[in-house]
Wavefront OBJ file of the C-alpha trace (Angstrom):
o trace
v 0.132 0.037 0.014
v 1.317 3.556 -0.615
v 2.019 5.882 2.075
v -1.650 6.587 3.007
v -0.949 8.248 6.190
v 1.624 10.399 4.675
v -0.576 11.589 1.753
v -3.603 12.238 4.095
v -1.231 14.046 6.580
v 0.127 16.405 3.412
v -3.148 17.618 2.980
v -3.958 21.495 4.534
v -6.746 21.533 7.218
v -9.313 23.191 4.932
v -8.857 20.462 2.203
v -9.034 17.615 4.729
v -11.692 19.191 6.683
v -13.651 19.178 3.697
v -13.327 15.946 2.996
v -14.394 14.897 6.511
v -17.540 17.008 6.447
v -18.778 15.772 3.073
v -17.953 12.191 3.863
v -20.089 12.332 7.132
v -22.663 14.001 5.511
v -22.769 11.664 2.555
v -22.897 8.426 4.961
v -25.563 9.919 7.406
v -27.767 12.155 5.184
v -30.967 10.159 5.515
v -30.423 9.338 9.392
v -29.705 12.846 9.858
v -33.039 14.096 8.293
v -34.610 11.766 10.197
v -33.192 12.576 13.572
v -31.175 15.734 13.685
v -31.417 15.529 17.346
v -30.199 11.957 17.794
v -27.124 12.998 15.380
v -26.347 16.041 17.365
v -25.982 13.630 20.317
v -23.714 11.250 18.317
v -21.625 14.022 16.923
v -21.049 15.577 20.329
v -19.716 11.848 21.595
v -17.439 11.791 18.894
v -16.181 15.074 19.601
v -14.973 13.692 23.381
v -11.807 12.423 22.192
v -9.966 11.059 19.269
v -11.211 7.482 19.912
v -14.745 8.243 20.026
v -14.376 10.136 17.115
v -12.691 7.108 15.300
v -15.603 4.753 16.912
v -18.245 7.000 14.957
v -16.482 7.433 11.579
v -15.676 4.355 10.115
v -17.061 5.832 6.662
v -14.221 7.958 6.847
v -11.688 5.251 7.450
v -12.931 3.575 4.335
v -13.219 6.219 2.119
v -9.256 6.630 3.036
v -8.760 3.136 1.814
v -11.048 3.108 -1.167
v -9.055 2.229 -4.442
v -5.798 2.117 -2.773
v -3.299 -0.766 -3.480
v -2.742 -3.436 -0.604
v 0.139 -5.737 -1.467
v -1.451 -8.408 1.121
v -4.483 -8.575 -0.896
v -5.409 -10.677 -4.154
v -7.970 -12.237 -6.079
v -9.005 -14.609 -3.142
v -8.179 -12.587 0.055
v -10.418 -9.713 -1.221
v -13.535 -11.132 -0.608
v -13.568 -12.393 3.020
v -16.241 -11.693 5.567
v -15.138 -8.938 7.903
v -16.594 -7.638 10.960
v -16.361 -3.780 9.258
v -15.629 -1.747 12.682
v -13.079 -3.718 14.401
v -11.852 -1.460 16.851
v -10.619 -2.370 20.668
v -13.861 -1.680 22.379
v -15.811 -4.226 19.719
v -14.849 -7.361 21.494
v -16.898 -8.916 24.255
v -18.901 -11.514 25.845
v -22.045 -13.078 24.876
v -23.658 -16.672 25.588
v -23.391 -18.536 22.134
v -26.436 -20.582 20.484
v -25.046 -23.570 22.447
v -25.292 -21.875 25.601
v -21.296 -21.100 26.105
v -20.153 -17.789 27.350
v -17.391 -16.942 24.888
v -15.321 -13.852 24.311
v -15.437 -12.805 20.888
v -15.833 -10.376 18.140
v -19.404 -8.629 18.716
v -21.371 -5.648 16.932
v -22.034 -6.608 13.150
v -23.411 -3.713 12.533
v -20.795 -2.863 9.648
v -20.129 -6.464 8.785
v -19.615 -6.839 5.122
v -17.125 -8.577 2.624
v -14.050 -6.986 1.608
v -10.196 -7.419 2.012
v -9.150 -9.559 4.768
v -6.529 -6.716 6.060
v -9.339 -4.131 6.497
v -10.445 -5.534 10.077
v -6.422 -5.923 10.880
v -5.654 -2.111 9.946
v -8.916 -1.058 11.759
v -7.988 -2.638 14.650
v -4.115 -1.679 14.931
v -5.075 2.090 14.321
v -7.459 1.823 17.235
v -4.925 0.150 19.195
v -2.323 3.158 18.750
v -5.186 5.540 19.455
v -5.709 3.764 22.831
v -2.167 3.408 23.512
v -1.555 7.299 22.736
v -4.446 8.032 25.338
v -2.667 5.916 27.945
v 0.633 7.877 27.039
v 2.372 4.890 26.012
v 5.328 4.917 24.121
v 5.670 4.667 20.074
v 7.804 1.567 20.854
v 5.049 0.005 23.226
v 2.496 0.604 20.738
v 4.074 -0.902 17.970
v 5.048 -4.035 20.194
v 1.495 -4.356 21.211
v -0.025 -4.160 17.481
v 2.883 -6.674 16.338
v 1.702 -9.151 19.193
v -1.741 -8.825 17.939
v -0.671 -9.427 14.412
v 1.434 -12.237 14.927
v -1.087 -14.142 17.221
v -3.658 -13.524 14.262
v -1.369 -15.460 11.912
v -0.308 -18.029 14.384
v -4.263 -18.831 15.056
v -4.778 -18.897 10.830
v -1.801 -21.527 10.541
v -3.514 -23.304 13.547
v -6.656 -23.685 11.939
v -5.352 -24.300 8.365
v -5.944 -28.201 6.968
v -9.163 -28.864 9.196
v -12.236 -27.121 10.797
v -10.565 -26.251 13.960
v -11.769 -22.876 13.878
v -15.681 -24.230 14.302
v -14.564 -25.655 17.779
v -12.191 -22.934 18.965
v -13.711 -20.227 21.234
v -12.102 -17.904 24.098
v -13.904 -19.394 27.061
v -13.725 -19.211 30.953
v -11.386 -22.610 30.648
v -8.855 -21.189 28.075
v -8.511 -17.764 28.989
v -7.351 -15.477 32.684
v -6.847 -12.211 33.318
v -9.326 -9.409 32.236
v -10.683 -11.761 29.639
v -11.453 -14.401 31.876
v -12.805 -11.675 34.331
v -15.047 -10.422 31.843
v -16.362 -13.848 31.231
v -16.976 -14.560 35.010
v -18.782 -11.330 35.216
v -21.021 -12.340 32.372
v -21.716 -15.534 34.076
v -22.744 -13.874 37.447
v -25.451 -12.146 35.495
v -29.155 -13.321 35.131
v -32.236 -13.034 32.672
v -34.161 -12.386 35.794
v -32.218 -9.143 36.627
v -32.380 -8.139 33.009
v -36.170 -8.707 33.111
v -36.570 -7.039 36.558
v -34.866 -4.095 35.465
v -37.022 -3.616 32.082
v -40.116 -5.221 33.043
v -42.713 -5.539 35.840
v -45.493 -7.971 36.155
v -48.868 -6.822 35.489
v -51.748 -9.366 36.035
v -50.520 -12.833 35.014
v -47.482 -11.835 32.706
v -44.792 -9.386 32.386
v -45.107 -6.304 30.385
v -42.199 -3.584 29.907
v -41.463 -1.018 32.505
v -41.780 2.992 31.404
v -38.934 4.997 31.626
v -36.194 7.033 29.945
v -36.101 5.981 25.902
v -39.158 3.881 26.323
v -42.361 4.647 24.576
v -45.681 2.971 24.339
v -47.365 2.317 20.476
v -50.528 3.338 19.245
v -52.605 0.626 17.710
v -51.465 1.147 14.255
v -47.937 1.285 14.820
v -48.063 -1.911 17.228
v -49.908 -3.904 14.616
v -47.337 -2.730 12.146
v -44.465 -4.162 14.851
v -46.379 -7.382 15.427
v -46.721 -8.140 11.674
v -42.848 -7.458 11.141
v -41.947 -9.665 14.292
v -44.398 -12.677 12.722
v -42.463 -12.279 9.433
v -39.169 -12.563 11.325
v -39.897 -15.923 12.726
v -39.411 -17.434 9.550
v -36.162 -16.574 9.202
v -35.239 -18.329 12.234
v -33.150 -21.603 10.833
v -35.390 -24.831 11.548
v -32.889 -26.339 13.575
v -32.853 -23.514 16.034
v -36.512 -23.077 16.409
v -38.626 -23.705 19.557
v -42.180 -24.775 20.128
v -44.435 -22.014 18.503
v -45.747 -20.991 22.162
v -42.419 -19.902 22.755
v -42.879 -16.916 20.487
v -46.032 -15.605 22.053
v -46.021 -11.790 22.274
v -46.293 -10.386 25.722
v -45.567 -6.306 25.100
v -44.073 -4.342 22.463
v -42.447 -0.669 22.975
v -40.693 1.621 21.144
v -36.778 2.106 22.296
v -34.672 5.249 21.650
v -31.196 6.093 23.014
v -27.963 4.048 21.872
v -24.394 4.325 21.567
v -22.289 6.142 18.899
v -22.942 3.738 16.130
v -26.821 3.765 16.558
v -27.691 7.194 17.213
v -31.235 8.049 15.802
v -32.042 4.690 14.582
v -35.563 3.629 15.135
v -35.897 0.416 17.162
v -38.423 -1.778 19.414
v -38.189 -3.978 22.092
v -40.477 -7.152 21.790
v -41.397 -9.282 25.309
v -41.859 -13.020 24.345
v -42.811 -16.099 26.297
v -39.472 -17.893 25.934
v -38.944 -21.729 26.156
v -41.057 -21.932 29.101
v -44.002 -20.866 30.864
v -42.192 -19.678 33.889
v -41.720 -15.713 33.858
v -38.199 -15.634 34.871
v -37.875 -17.348 31.524
v -39.565 -14.377 29.343
v -37.057 -13.199 26.509
v -36.436 -9.777 25.237
v -35.882 -8.997 21.531
v -34.400 -6.176 20.001
v -35.876 -5.167 16.566
v -33.411 -2.435 15.151
v -33.474 -0.528 12.096
v -30.233 -1.759 10.202
v -27.834 0.790 8.224
v -25.671 0.573 5.387
v -22.204 -1.119 6.170
v -19.542 1.197 5.983
v -17.056 -0.844 4.299
v -19.795 -1.356 1.578
v -18.889 2.235 0.177
v -15.365 1.093 -0.693
v -16.166 -2.349 -2.050
v -17.177 -2.339 -5.974
v -18.711 -5.604 -6.232
v -22.192 -5.996 -7.674
v -22.323 -9.911 -6.786
v -21.987 -8.898 -3.104
v -24.249 -6.222 -2.921
v -27.071 -8.108 -4.933
v -26.787 -11.287 -2.410
v -28.465 -9.203 0.533
v -32.170 -8.291 0.423
v -31.594 -5.374 2.941
v -29.414 -4.205 5.584
v -31.260 -6.227 7.745
v -30.609 -9.234 6.126
v -26.994 -8.474 5.563
v -26.337 -7.896 9.296
v -27.847 -11.046 10.293
v -26.009 -13.188 7.523
v -22.780 -11.346 8.507
v -23.047 -12.462 12.153
v -24.145 -16.093 11.322
v -20.930 -16.237 9.128
v -18.614 -14.604 11.549
v -19.533 -16.364 14.702
v -19.555 -20.156 14.563
v -22.580 -20.597 16.701
v -24.782 -17.512 16.505
v -27.935 -16.297 18.696
v -30.748 -18.812 17.998
v -33.186 -16.032 18.021
v -31.082 -14.203 15.289
v -33.263 -13.284 12.434
v -34.328 -10.179 10.406
v -37.348 -8.328 9.180
v -39.065 -5.232 7.041
v -40.856 -2.619 8.802
v -42.101 0.385 6.845
v -39.973 -0.964 3.643
v -36.852 -0.729 5.868
v -34.608 -3.897 7.001
v -34.416 -4.463 10.436
v -32.292 -6.893 12.248
v -33.654 -8.883 15.240
v -31.624 -10.625 18.145
v -31.858 -11.188 21.741
v -31.169 -8.472 24.308
v -29.131 -10.680 26.346
v -27.853 -10.167 29.743
v -24.623 -11.931 29.333
v -23.299 -9.473 26.682
v -20.359 -7.607 28.518
v -17.588 -5.261 27.100
v -13.932 -5.275 28.224
v -13.325 -2.543 30.667
v -9.944 -1.085 28.971
v -9.867 1.847 31.540
v -8.614 -0.883 33.872
v -5.656 -1.869 31.485
v -2.890 0.829 32.470
v 0.405 -0.845 31.620
v 1.620 -2.160 27.938
v 2.034 -5.919 29.596
v -1.666 -5.610 30.434
v -2.815 -5.072 27.038
v -0.210 -7.496 25.163
v -1.920 -10.303 26.797
v -5.324 -9.357 25.952
v -4.182 -8.481 22.147
v -2.814 -11.668 21.723
v -6.380 -13.240 22.530
v -8.063 -10.422 20.295
v -5.690 -11.746 17.423
v -7.054 -15.356 18.119
v -10.503 -14.237 17.942
v -10.173 -12.081 14.848
v -8.458 -15.050 13.085
v -11.224 -17.564 14.025
v -13.706 -15.065 12.969
v -12.168 -14.770 9.513
v -11.572 -18.619 9.049
v -15.100 -19.873 10.387
v -17.054 -17.515 8.040
v -16.295 -19.576 4.806
v -18.175 -22.640 6.220
v -21.442 -20.654 6.510
v -24.080 -22.738 4.774
v -26.275 -19.883 4.032
v -23.953 -18.309 1.666
v -21.438 -19.023 -1.166
v -19.771 -15.520 -1.321
v -16.441 -16.881 -0.098
v -14.777 -19.134 -2.393
v -12.086 -21.759 -0.674
v -10.667 -21.840 2.767
v -9.877 -18.237 4.047
v -6.986 -19.711 6.229
v -5.289 -21.201 2.980
v -5.605 -17.786 1.000
v -4.463 -15.938 3.780
v -1.027 -17.913 4.427
v -0.512 -17.770 0.712
v -0.486 -14.301 0.360
v 1.602 -13.649 3.290
v 3.786 -16.412 2.344
v 7.308 -16.323 4.061
v 7.104 -12.561 4.453
v 5.545 -12.487 8.193
v 7.775 -9.730 9.405
v 7.241 -7.563 5.953
v 3.718 -7.751 6.607
v 3.461 -6.867 10.387
v 6.178 -4.129 9.908
v 3.763 -2.856 7.327
v 0.550 -3.025 9.240
v 2.200 -1.762 12.504
v 3.608 1.007 10.600
v -0.156 1.693 9.044
v -1.691 1.674 12.738
v 0.992 4.173 14.159
v 0.460 6.637 11.041
v -3.183 6.351 10.902
v -3.703 7.364 14.362
v -1.997 10.330 13.663
v -4.411 11.271 10.970
v -7.262 10.219 13.337
v -5.899 12.522 15.907
v -5.535 15.740 13.609
v -9.164 14.631 12.155
v -10.752 14.764 15.237
v -9.567 18.320 15.878
v -10.724 19.452 12.352
v -13.856 17.447 13.219
v -14.615 19.560 16.399
v -13.686 22.830 14.894
v -16.401 22.064 11.905
v -18.880 20.960 14.378
v -18.695 23.956 16.283
v -18.317 26.108 13.401
v -21.762 24.811 12.032
v -20.022 23.183 9.011
v -21.951 19.865 9.314
v -25.025 20.057 7.144
v -28.388 18.915 8.961
v -27.122 18.699 12.604
v -26.524 22.475 13.178
v -25.551 22.980 16.897
v -27.199 26.326 16.715
v -30.612 24.578 16.977
v -29.568 23.479 20.671
v -28.374 27.014 21.688
v -29.478 28.659 24.751
l 1 2 3 4 5 6 7 8 9 10 11 12 13 14 15 16 17 18 19 20 21 22 23 24 25 26 27 28 29 30 31 32 33 34 35 36 37 38 39 40 41 42 43 44 45 46 47 48 49 50 51 52 53 54 55 56 57 58 59 60 61 62 63 64 65 66 67 68 69 70 71 72 73 74 75 76 77 78 79 80 81 82 83 84 85 86 87 88 89 90 91 92 93 94 95 96 97 98 99 100 101 102 103 104 105 106 107 108 109 110 111 112 113 114 115 116 117 118 119 120 121 122 123 124 125 126 127 128 129 130 131 132 133 134 135 136 137 138 139 140 141 142 143 144 145 146 147 148 149 150 151 152 153 154 155 156 157 158 159 160 161 162 163 164 165 166 167 168 169 170 171 172 173 174 175 176 177 178 179 180 181 182 183 184 185 186 187 188 189 190 191 192 193 194 195 196 197 198 199 200 201 202 203 204 205 206 207 208 209 210 211 212 213 214 215 216 217 218 219 220 221 222 223 224 225 226 227 228 229 230 231 232 233 234 235 236 237 238 239 240 241 242 243 244 245 246 247 248 249 250 251 252 253 254 255 256 257 258 259 260 261 262 263 264 265 266 267 268 269 270 271 272 273 274 275 276 277 278 279 280 281 282 283 284 285 286 287 288 289 290 291 292 293 294 295 296 297 298 299 300 301 302 303 304 305 306 307 308 309 310 311 312 313 314 315 316 317 318 319 320 321 322 323 324 325 326 327 328 329 330 331 332 333 334 335 336 337 338 339 340 341 342 343 344 345 346 347 348 349 350 351 352 353 354 355 356 357 358 359 360 361 362 363 364 365 366 367 368 369 370 371 372 373 374 375 376 377 378 379 380 381 382 383 384 385 386 387 388 389 390 391 392 393 394 395 396 397 398 399 400 401 402 403 404 405 406 407 408 409 410 411 412 413 414 415 416 417 418 419 420 421 422 423 424 425 426 427 428 429 430 431 432 433 434 435 436 437 438 439 440 441 442 443 444 445 446 447 448 449 450
């Protein structure tokens, strides 16, 4: 790859600021029009620091990478399932479809098919930003990213020639330190606690509790949501279905108030019976509007684009591809002509607390595990029976393109991470100045002024 960071850094502030504003406006135009207040909140959160800006601007990252040569990508490795927004905070715990608590890649809103290195480049830049915020030296940051990349390649090699990636998982039994602690915290949670937080018993059944971000639906809207829910049931794979009574609807509410990535997106929570009649086994489903994946803006491949009915369909299929044992309630539907993704709102999802990791040696052990988790996600995706977009074994293709040049590969991506993080820090400053000056169309901060 050419010196991307150097080329971007050479632009003057005004030229680069224009690129930032135009890229954000293009990517989020429809959503900003639907919820200007939601996006003002999103942009204010992005203004907090460079890492928050990076998390919320994946579209800018892919605009920078689009149409640039990458020496580690060939015909076979240009089309791999990728998580699409692989930064350090998009790993966490969840209860997989087989009932096992695992630590893995999470958040598949931006998942798509693209060059395998895009996930790795986005991750190493995020680690460089995280390391900078903790005042790590450049040498320590480079060493952390090298450890991640070498662990990734080592895991890919271990998966070659078999199907070990389907059985591999980071669990309480093969991890220690912060990752095992996160898994244990998740293990101590319960569905009862989640239900008590979100619902209350009224008569013989649970209903949603009213509170911030929760709204009751009128009869017409409720009927539309229930109809979309019933259509979603057909997208659950037959092997994962419970008896019909498990899907009985007890209550439906509208939801708002999400993180940086989902600002302003319409969403609903659906309370269903669950696998037994016990009130403690009721299940909360999230039905959230899906959006166009950021990497898709940089991938010119009509076959990929035509493989998805809508963004909800793409999000669900991507998650099934990248997780060996996905949520048995994962599916998709259409509401008001727009695609939605449906999944369980699980009490067992828990993010790693990076604030508690203050020394490079603490981060190194974690990043080795993240490298293994990333490799597993990439390599398991070629076995998904619901798609045929990936030809051959990902691990074979990756090992072939890297060959005996591991040191060169690691050096290239480590340098990219360090340099691109510098670009992001400058871009964050430019973004804040542009937003303060009301240069971002559709979300004028003047509308909130006192």
